[in-house]
N, C-alpha and C positions, 0 to 999 in steps of 0.2 A: 504494500500500500504506500502510495507516495506521501510525502510530507504534507502536501496540500490537502489530501483527503483525510489524513490523520488529524490535522488541525481542524478541519471542518467538523468531523464527528465529535471531537473533543469539545468543541464550542457548542455543538448541538446538545450534547449530554449536559453540559453546565447550564445551558439555557433551559432545558427541561426541568432540571432540579430547581433552578431559581424561579421557574414558573409555577411548579406544583406546590412548593412549600408556601408561598403567599396565598395560593388558592385555598389550601386546607385551613390556614389561619383565618382567611377572610370568611369562609363558610362558618367557622366556629364563632367568630365575632358577630356575624350577621344573625346566626341562630339565637344567640343570647340577646342581642339587641331586639330581635323580633318579639321574643317572649316578654322582655321588659316593657317594650312599647305597647304590646297587646294588653298587658296587665294595666298599664297606665290608661289606655283607651277604655278598657272595661270599667275601671274605677270612675272615669269621667262619665260613662254611661249611667252607672249606678247613682252617682251624685246628681245627675240630671233628673233621674226619676224621683229621687228623694226631694230635690228642690221643688219640682213641680207638684208633688203630693203635698208638701208643706205649704206651698202657696195656696193650693186649693182648699186645704183645711183651714188655713188662716182666714181666707175670704169668707168661708162659711161661718167660722166662729165670730168674726168681726160683725157680720151681718146679723147673726142671732143675738149677740150681745147688745148691739144698737137697738134692736127691736125690743128686747127686755128692758133696757134702760128707759126707752120712751114709752113703755107701758103697752106696746102693741103685742099682746099675748093671747088674744081671743080670736074667735071666728067672726067677729063683728065686721061690718063692711069697711069701716075706717081702718081696722087692723089689717084686713086683707089688702087694702090699698097700700098700706105700709109694706106688706110682704112683697107686693109687686115692685115697689120702689127699691126694696132690698135686693131683689133679683137683678135689677138693672145695674146696681152698684157693685154686684159681685159676679163677674163674668163667668166664673167656674161653677156657680150654683145654678141648677136648673129647676128647683122646686123648693118652696118654703111652706111649712104647714105647722099644725099643732097636733100632738098626739096626747092621748089620755094616759092615766097611770098604768094601764095594761099594754101600752104601746100601740094602740089602734089609732089610725088617722081620724081626726075629727073634722079637719078641713085642710085644704092646701091650695096654693097658687103656683102655677096655673092649675085650674080644676082638673082633677083626674078621677076616673071611676075607681073607687076603692072596693076591695073584696070584703072588708070588715075583719080581715085577719091582721094580727099584730105585725107591725113592721119593725118594732123594737122590743127588746125584752121588757118585762114588767118592771116598773120602778121599785127599787129597794131603798131602804133607809140609808144604806151606806153607798148608794150609787153616786158616782162622781158628778161634778157640775157639768162637765163636758164629756159626752160619750161619742165613740166612733164605732160604726158597724158597717155591715155590707148587706145589700140586697142580693137576691138570687139572680136577678137580671144582669146581663153583661153585654158589652159591645166590643167585638174583635178582641176577646180575651181580657177585657177590662170590666170589672164589676162596678155597679153603681154604689158609691160610698154614701153613708148617712152620718151626719153630725148632729147630735142632740144637745140641748141646753135646758137645764132645769130652771123652772120659773117659779117654784115655791108653792104652787097650789096643787101639786100632784101631777100637773101636766108638764109637758116639755115642748119647746120649740124644736122644729126639725128642719134641717137643710139637706137637700139631695145634691151631691156633687156629680156633675156631668162626667161620664167616663172619658169624654174627649179631652178633659183637663190633663190627664196623664197618659192618654193613648198616643204616645209619641214613638218614634223609631230612630233614636239617636245613635251615634257611633259611626265610624268610618265604614266604607263600603266593603273592605276586605274582611271585616268581622261580621257585618250585619247578617249575612246569609247563613252563618253558622252559630251565632251566639244565642243563648237563651237568657231571658231576664224575668225575674219575679220580684214583686213588691208585696211584702207581707206585713200584717199588723203583728203586734207583740204576742198575741195568742195564737199565732200560726195561720190566721185567716188570710187567704190570698186575695189581694186587691187586683193585681195585674199579673198576667203571664203572657210573655211575648216570645215568639220564636219556637222552633221545633228542634228536637234532638237531631244531631248530624247522623246520617245513615252510616251504620257500622261498616258497610262495604267500602265507604269512602275513606274513613279514618282508622278503621280497625280498632286495635287496642290502644289507641293514642291516648296519652295522659290528658287530663282535663285541667284547664285553668279556671280558677274561681276567685271572684272578688266580692266582698260584702261591704256595704256602707250603711251605717245606722243613722237615723235621724236624731239630732240633738234636742228636738222639740217634742216629738211624739214617739210612742212605742211602735216603731216602724223600721223595717230593714229592707234594703234592696240587694238582691243577689244576681250577679251576672256570671254565666259560665260559657266556656267555649273550648273546643278541642285545641290542644297546643299546636297541631299542624296547621290550623287555620291562620296562625300568626305568620306562617311561612309565606302567605300571599303578600305580606308587606315587603319582603326582601327578595322575592323570587326574581324580579327583574334585576335587582342589584347583584344577585348571585350570577346571573347570566353576564351582566356587565363585568363582574370580577373575573369570570372565566375567560371572557373575550380579552379583557385587559392583560391577563396572565399569558394567554396565547400570543397576544400582540407583543408583549414584552419579550417573549422568547424569539419571535420573528425579528424584532428590532435588534435584539442582542446578536443574532446570527448575521443580520444584514445591516449592521450599524453604518458601514461605509455608504451603502446605497441610500439608507435613510437620510444621512446627512446631506447627500447631494440632491435628494428629492425634496427635502423640506422647503416649503415656500417662503423663502426669505423676504419676498416682496410684501408679505402681510405685515411684517414688522416695520416696513417702510411706508405702509399705507397711512396717509395722514388721517383718514377718517377713522379707521379701526383703532389707530393709536390714540386718537383724541378721545374715543370712548373709554379706552383703558385708563387714560390719564384723568378722566372726569372733567373734560373741558366743556361739556355741555351743561349749562347752568340755567337756573330759573331766573327770569325777570318778572316782576309783579306789576300789572297794570291795575290801578285802583278802579273799583266799581262804586259809583257815588249815587246817593239818593238825591235826585235833583229837586225834590220838594223840600227836604229838610237841610240839605248840605252835609249830611253825615256820610261817613264811609261805611259801605256795606260789605266790603271785602276786596277781593282782587281776582283777576284771571292770571294764571301762571303761563308765561310764554317762554319758549326755549330760545336760548342764544348760544352761539359757539364762541367762547372766550379763548382766543388763540394765545399761545405763550408770548407772542410779540406785543400783546396788549390790545390788539384789534378785536372787535366784537362783530360777528357775522350774523345777519338776520336769518330766520328759518327759510325764507324763500330760496336761499342759495344751496340748501342741503337737505330740506325735508323730503323732497321727492325721492332723492337717492336713498335716504334712510328708510323710507317706507318700502320701496321696491326691493331693497336688499335685506329686509328683515331686521335692520339695526334699531328700528324705532322702539322695539319692545324693551330692550335693555336701556336705551336712552330715556324712555319714559320712567322706568323704575328708578334710574339715577336721579331724575328730576324730582320725583315724588319723595325720595329719601332726603334730598337736599331741602325741600320745602319743610319736611318734618323737622329737620335739624335747625333751619334758619328762622322760621316764624312760629315755632311751637309755643313759645312763651307769650308772644303777642296774641295768638288765637286763644290760648288758655285764659288770658285776661279779658278777652272780648268774645264771649261765646256766641254773640250774634253775627260775627264775621263769617263770610263764606269764602272757601278756597276752591277756585275753579281750575281743573286740570284737563288739558286737551287730550283726547284719545283719537285714534283713527279706526277705520272700519275693521281692520284686522284684529283689534282688541276684542271684538264682539263675536269672534268665531269659536272661542272656547272659554272655559272658566278660569284661565290663568289670571286674568285681570282681577277677578274676585280674590284669589289667593294673594295677589300682589297687594291689594288694598288692605287686606287683613294683616298681612305680615309687616307692612310698612307703617300703617296708621293705627293698627290695633294696639291698645294700651299706651298710645302716645298722648301728648297733651292736645293734639288736634282730634276732636271728636268726629265720629262718622257723620254726625248731623251737620258738621261744618263743611263737608266735602261736596263739591259739585263736579261731576264728570261731564265734559262736553264732547258730543259726537257730532261730527260735521255732516251736513247734507251734501257736500260736494263730492263725497265718495260713496258709491253704492255699497250697501250691506249685502254680502253674499248669501246669508241665511237669516232671513227675518225672524223666523221662529226661535232659533238659537239666541239671537240678539235680544229678543223679547224676554226670554227666560233669564238671561244674564242680568238684564236691567232690573227685572223684578226681584232677583235675589239681592242685588246691590241695594235696591230701595228698601228691602225687608230689614236691613240693619242700619237704615238711616241715611244712606248716601242718596243725594238727589242727582238727576240726570237732565242735562240741558241739550237742546238741539241748536247747533251753531249754523250760521249761514243760511237761515231759513229763507226759502224762496229762490235759491240760486243753484240748487243741485238736483240730485236724482230722486230723492225720496218724496218731496212734496208733502201733501196731507197724509199720505200713507204712513209716514214715520210717526206723525202725531197720533194717528188712529190706532196703530198696531203696537207701538213701543212703550206707551205709558209715560211719555215725556213729562217732566215737571216744569221746565222753564224753556221758553223759546227766546232766541237772540236775533234781533233785527240786523241784517247785514248792512255794512257801511254803504253799499251801493244805493240803498234806499234812503239812507240818512243824508247822503251828499246832496241829493236833489229835493230834499224835503222843503216845502214852502215855495219852490220854484217850478215843480213839476206836479201837476194835479194827479197824475197816475201814481207817483210815489207816495203822495199823501194818502190816496185812497187805499193803497196796498198796506201802508203802515196802520191806518185806521182799522182795516179789516183784520190785521194780525192782532191788534189790541183787543178787538171785540172777540176774536176767536179764543185768545188766551183767557179772557174773562169768562167766557161761556164754558171752557174746559177746566177752569180752576187752575190755570198755569200762571207762573210768574213770567215777566217779560223784561228784557234788557236791550237797550239800544247800543250798538257798537259804532265806533268811529265818529263820535260827536266832536265837532271842532269849532262851532260858533254858538254865540248866545241865542241867535235866531233859531237855531235847531233845538236848543234846550227849551225855549219858550213854546215852540210848536209841539214838541214832544209832551210838554206838560198839558197843553190844550187837548192832545189826543189821549191823555190818560196814562202815559208812560212815566214811571216814577224812578226807574233805575237806568243808569247810562255809564258808559266808559268812553274815553277818547282823549286826544291830545289837549283838549281845552282844559281838562282836569289835570292830566299828567301823562307823560309817556311811560312805557314799561320801565320800571326801576329795579336796580339790584337790591338785594335784601336790606342792607343797612339804610339806604335812602327810603325805601318803602316803609320800614319800621319807624324811621324818624318822622315821615309824613303822617303815618297812622297815629303816632303818639301826639304829634302837634295838633292834629284834628281833634283827637280825644280831649287834649288839654284845652283846646278852644271851646269845646262843648261844655267842659266842666266850668271854665271861667264864665261862660255865658249863663250857666245855671246859677252860679254864685251871685252874679250881678243881678239876675232876676230876683233871687231871694233877698238881696240887700234892698232892692227897690221896693219889694213888698213890705219889708220891715219899716222902711222909711215912710 
């Protein structure tokens, strides 16, 4: 065997050893991580069930306590009216009534046909003030819970908790199909049972993971179980990646010379990719003003490219390239992280401020943008309710149904969604109809000719009327003259942005402007107070 072949096989053997050893270690680490993470997820599921159950019982107890305190404890018409008001105030309660000492319903709201059979155990001398029990009826594995309150005359007020209150299906997708959950009262009575045992032919004699969480307020415990192998779903793809990586490492070790010559050095020299790596894309903040009061409502975040030489490039020079080459996603994440770091204190001190971040059509093709928002702003000083995500009408949405679901999920935890460039692009009224938009923004092209072009005035007036009818907010963009402001006021527009107020500003200048405006409002309030005293 020639020296060349001997060297090749020796290198191949070393490469295989170096590839297999990390693969074994990676699988061991991933397996332990999967089990640990699964237990943490299961604990979170159990805590969620306990939290919802506690909230439902608290609602019922609060409603019954209030009725007892106000003396609404009989079946009289005025008391039944109070029962109805109590139902409205307690969203998890679906019935309020009165039971006698034997536990038989005397009356209830809403009216239900009663069998005359007791729904509660007979009242005893040592019965507690608050009782919790179950009915035999259930909904999708969740029984109807009963909360009673002693009222001192042998009778008890009764609240029936809707099973929908705790009939939830929390937890990550990789566990949801295999885990079982039970919520039990202290005497072993099952309130909720969710999920089915995993088929034995799928997991065999697989050990079981189990987590229990007890309520600190009530005699109640939630138990979540799942086969240990179900946790493998969490890291299955990572194991594949690890195997591929190890194989790739072996190949690279053998062919290191070829790899060095093949490596795309041009990427390191690419100004755009390097700019992303260096974090050169920064947020500028354009104030959004209330043109009726002069107060600051918040800002729109605009992207700028701050080059190392000190020059600042506007988005028109790079945005199309960023979107078509897929760079916009990481750029947007960087911009959001920087807004969180730069203006978090300002927004925490001014909870009424809104922070508008621009997205493009590709952000609404999958749920990644939802995860980005949660990861970046979740737990930060900028609340979800302060965030507005702007989707432009200039670019068509490829999947309207997916976009609608993503927007609905964002709105569910407080984020609002605005439609930018209204009337200039592909969506038209279809976006307003199907996407559940919260705010519409009037494009600058209509503002420029406002007051001089009857058509533009009519279009803006129509947008304002449409926004009012649909319960949406409306903001005018590109405002540059006092005449435009006066005309917008006449048409009913109260919010605007544009160079007449301020150009887009870097964070320090925007914060300084916001504080100056806030200080001005405070001084005005003090002057008014002094005038009143005088």
